[in-house]
Every structure is written in structure tokens, then in C-alpha cells.
C-alpha positions in Angstrom: -42.9 12.1 -74.6 -45.3 9.9 -72.7 -45.2 11.7 -69.3 -47.1 9.0 -67.4 -44.5 6.4 -68.4 -41.7 5.7 -65.9 -38.5 7.4 -67.1 -36.4 4.3 -67.1 -38.5 2.8 -69.9 -37.8 5.7 -72.2 -34.2 5.8 -71.2 -33.8 2.1 -71.9 -35.3 2.6 -75.3 -33.0 5.5 -76.1 -30.1 3.2 -75.0 -31.4 0.4 -77.3 -31.5 2.9 -80.2 -28.0 3.9 -79.4 -26.8 0.3 -79.4 -28.5 -0.3 -82.7 -26.7 2.8 -84.1 -23.3 1.6 -82.7 -23.7 -1.9 -84.2 -24.7 -0.5 -87.6 -21.6 1.8 -87.7 -19.3 -0.9 -86.3 -20.4 -3.2 -89.1 -18.9 -0.7 -91.5 -15.4 -1.3 -90.2 -14.1 -2.0 -93.7 -15.8 1.1 -95.2 -13.6 4.2 -95.6 -13.6 6.4 -92.6 -14.9 9.4 -94.5 -17.9 7.4 -95.7 -18.6 6.1 -92.2 -18.5 9.6 -90.9 -21.0 10.9 -93.5 -23.3 8.0 -92.8 -23.1 8.6 -89.1 -24.0 12.3 -89.5 -26.9 11.4 -91.8 -28.3 8.9 -89.3 -27.9 11.2 -86.4 -29.7 14.0 -88.3 -32.5 11.5 -89.2 -32.9 10.5 -85.5 -32.9 14.1 -84.3 -35.4 15.2 -87.0 -38.0 12.7 -86.0 -37.3 13.2 -82.3 -38.2 16.9 -82.8 -41.2 16.1 -85.0 -42.5 13.6 -82.4 -42.0 16.0 -79.5 -44.1 18.5 -81.5 -46.8 15.8 -81.8 -46.4 15.8 -85.6 -47.2 12.0 -85.8 -50.2 12.0 -83.4 -52.3 13.5 -86.3 -53.1 10.2 -88.0 -55.9 11.1 -90.4 -54.0 13.1 -93.1 -53.7 12.0 -96.7 -51.0 10.9 -97.3 -50.4 9.8 -93.8 -47.7 11.6 -92.0 -46.3 8.3 -90.8 -45.2 7.5 -94.4 -42.6 10.3 -94.1 -41.1 8.3 -91.2 -41.1 4.8 -92.6 -40.8 5.1 -96.4 -37.4 6.9 -96.8 -35.3 4.3 -95.0 -36.7 1.5 -97.1 -36.3 3.5 -100.3 -32.6 4.1 -99.4 -32.2 0.3 -98.7 -33.7 -0.5 -102.1 -31.3 2.0 -103.8 -28.3 0.4 -102.0 -29.3 -3.1 -103.2 -29.9 -2.2 -106.8 -26.9 0.1 -107.5 -23.3 -1.1 -108.1 -21.8 1.1 -105.5 -24.5 0.1 -103.0 -23.7 -3.6 -103.5 -20.0 -2.9 -103.1 -20.9 -1.1 -99.8 -22.9 -4.1 -98.7 -20.1 -6.5 -99.4 -17.8 -4.6 -97.1 -20.0 -4.9 -94.1 -19.3 -7.3 -91.2 -21.7 -10.3 -91.2 -20.9 -11.1 -87.6 -21.6 -7.6 -86.3 -24.8 -7.4 -88.4 -25.9 -10.6 -86.8 -25.1 -9.4 -83.3 -27.2 -6.3 -84.0 -30.3 -8.4 -83.7 -29.8 -8.7 -79.9 -31.5 -5.3 -79.6 -34.7 -7.1 -80.4 -34.6 -8.7 -77.0 -34.6 -5.2 -75.4 -37.3 -4.0 -77.7 -39.6 -6.9 -76.6 -39.1 -6.1 -72.9 -39.9 -2.5 -73.6 -43.0 -3.4 -75.6 -44.2 -5.5 -72.7 -43.8 -2.6 -70.3 -45.6 -0.3 -72.7 -48.4 -2.9 -72.8 -48.6 -2.8 -69.0 -49.0 1.0 -69.1 -51.6 0.7 -71.9 -49.6 2.3 -74.7 -49.6 -0.8 -77.0 -52.0 -3.8 -77.2 -51.2 -7.2 -75.7 -50.8 -8.7 -79.2 -47.7 -6.7 -79.7 -45.9 -8.5 -76.8 -44.5 -12.0 -76.4 -47.8 -12.7 -74.5 -49.7 -12.1 -77.7 -48.6 -12.5 -81.3 -45.1 -11.2 -81.1 -42.4 -13.9 -81.1 -39.6 -11.6 -82.2 -37.8 -12.1 -78.9 -36.6 -15.5 -80.2 -34.5 -13.7 -82.8 -33.0 -11.5 -80.2 -32.2 -14.4 -77.8 -30.6 -16.5 -80.5 -28.6 -13.8 -82.4 -25.4 -13.9 -80.2 -25.4 -17.7 -80.6 -25.8 -17.5 -84.4 -23.1 -14.8 -84.6 -20.6 -16.8 -82.6 -21.1 -20.4 -83.8 -22.5 -19.7 -87.2 -20.3 -16.8 -88.4 -17.3 -16.4 -86.2 -16.6 -20.2 -85.6 -18.4 -21.3 -88.9 -19.8 -24.4 -87.1 -23.3 -23.9 -88.6 -23.9 -24.4 -92.3 -25.0 -21.9 -94.9 -28.5 -23.5 -95.1 -28.9 -23.2 -91.3 -27.9 -19.5 -91.4 -30.2 -18.8 -94.3 -33.1 -20.5 -92.5 -32.5 -18.5 -89.3 -32.4 -15.2 -91.2 -35.6 -16.0 -93.2 -37.5 -17.1 -90.0 -36.2 -14.1 -88.1 -37.3 -11.8 -91.0 -40.7 -13.4 -91.0 -40.9 -12.7 -87.2 -40.1 -9.1 -87.9 -42.7 -8.8 -90.6 -45.3 -10.4 -88.3 -44.9 -7.8 -85.6 -44.6 -4.9 -88.1 -47.9 -5.8 -89.7 -49.6 -6.3 -86.3 -48.1 -3.0 -85.0 -49.3 -1.0 -88.0 -52.8 -2.5 -87.9 -53.0 -1.8 -84.2 -52.1 1.9 -84.5 -54.9 4.5 -84.6 -54.8 4.9 -88.4 -58.0 4.9 -90.6 -57.3 1.3 -91.5 -56.8 0.0 -88.0 -57.8 -3.6 -87.5 -56.7 -4.7 -84.1 -56.2 -3.3 -80.6 -59.2 -1.0 -80.5 -59.5 -1.3 -76.7 -55.8 -0.5 -76.3 -54.3 0.8 -79.6 -50.6 1.1 -80.4 -50.0 4.8 -79.7 -46.5 4.6 -78.2 -44.8 4.6 -81.7 -46.3 8.1 -82.3 -44.3 9.6 -79.5 -40.6 10.3 -78.7 -38.5 8.2 -78.2 -40.5 5.3 -79.5 -40.9 6.9 -82.9 -37.4 5.6 -83.4 -38.7 2.0 -83.5 -40.4 2.2 -86.9 -38.1 5.0 -88.1 -34.8 3.5 -87.3 -34.6 0.2 -85.4 -37.0 -1.8 -87.7 -35.2 -0.6 -90.9 -31.8 -1.4 -89.4 -32.9 -4.9 -88.4 -34.5 -5.4 -91.9 -31.3 -4.2 -93.6 -29.1 -6.5 -91.5 -31.2 -9.5 -92.5 -31.3 -8.4 -96.2 -27.5 -8.0 -96.3 -26.9 -11.4 -94.7 -29.4 -13.2 -96.9 -27.9 -11.7 -100.1 -24.3 -12.6 -99.1 -25.2 -16.1 -98.0 -27.0 -16.7 -101.3 -24.0 -15.3 -103.2 -21.5 -17.1 -100.9 -19.5 -13.9 -100.4 -18.3 -14.8 -96.9 
């Protein structure tokens, strides 16, 4: 844990992670209860595992080959890929709530506020904030509006919803690339005066390990279902 950081910042991030978890599980309201319970247990175990590893400073060693960070970020995206390419996985996707998955993106607003505070305390570079190259806050601000008018009330067209999802996905990709290239890895390109070190510590390890994959998954599900016109 970053001991010099005010406790309220870490607590707000833990709360943001919890909200992401709740949205993700709530989106599975049409999934059998047993399956929801299993997924919940797996996700909790994943979060606890990386919390323990981060508190033991496992991820602060950044020069190993392969990089230890890969153990954090690759498994979620491999699982997402498996879900999308398998028949049972696609059936699972089609049972998720588009409205709740869209509302999930509101957590990006909290993440941006936290990143700005982390910048003020010199744990991430300015380029990772809305004062720099990070415009992801726009997705977080607009998500409740899109969920209400676009999905619940169906007042926004399919093309509009697809456009919003693709633009928001690009905003996510933008900050992910800048965050990775600002971290103290051998291939670092940005933020040498103030590198992105926060994501190597608890609880911020959950940003790349859980929140980012959850946000990506929510977009991927919505885009697929919009293209297939399944809601």
C-alpha cells in the first residue's frame, strides 16, 4: 500500500472496485444462480490473490522476463476471448443485461478522479489524467445517459449506441496504452520524471487486473449484441 497517500483515496478506489464487481454480477440477473455464485467466488478469489501479491510487492519487480505484470493482465483477456469464441460463452453473453453493463461505465468517472489525486501525489504522470491525454472521463459521465435514453427508453438509435461504444472503447485503449508506456517497465516511453507506479501497489493493482478488463468486456458484449441486433 502507498503509505504516503491519504487513506480516503485508497478507500474510494476499493469502493470503485466493489461497485464494478456489483454491476458485473448484477448484469448476470438472467444467468442461473449457481453460475452467478461460481463466477462471484472466482472473481473474489482473483481480487484477493492479486491484493496479496501486490502487498508482498510482487509487481514492483518490473525487470523479469516474462514480466510479472503479464500474470495480472493476460488471464482476464484470455478468458474474455474464450467466452466470445465458444458456444456456451456466447449464450452467457446473450443473457447479460445491456442496460446494467452500460451503467457499469460510470465507474470510469471515479477512476479519473482517483488518477488525478494520484498525479497530485506523484504516483502517476499528468498524461494519465484529464489534464493530460486521458479523456476517459467522458465515457463515465455519459454512461448513465446512454443507459437510460439509449437502452431503457430506446430513444437513441442502434448506430448512435454503436458509435458511443466504439468511441468509449478507443478512449479506454488510449489510456491503457499511455498507462503501460508510463510504467517503469524496460519499454517505458513516457512519464520518466513521474512514472506510473501506483498500479504496482494495492489497491490500485485492481485497475489493470479487474476494472479495465470489466470495462472492456462490457463494451465488447454491447458491440456484439448491437451488431447482431439481439436486444
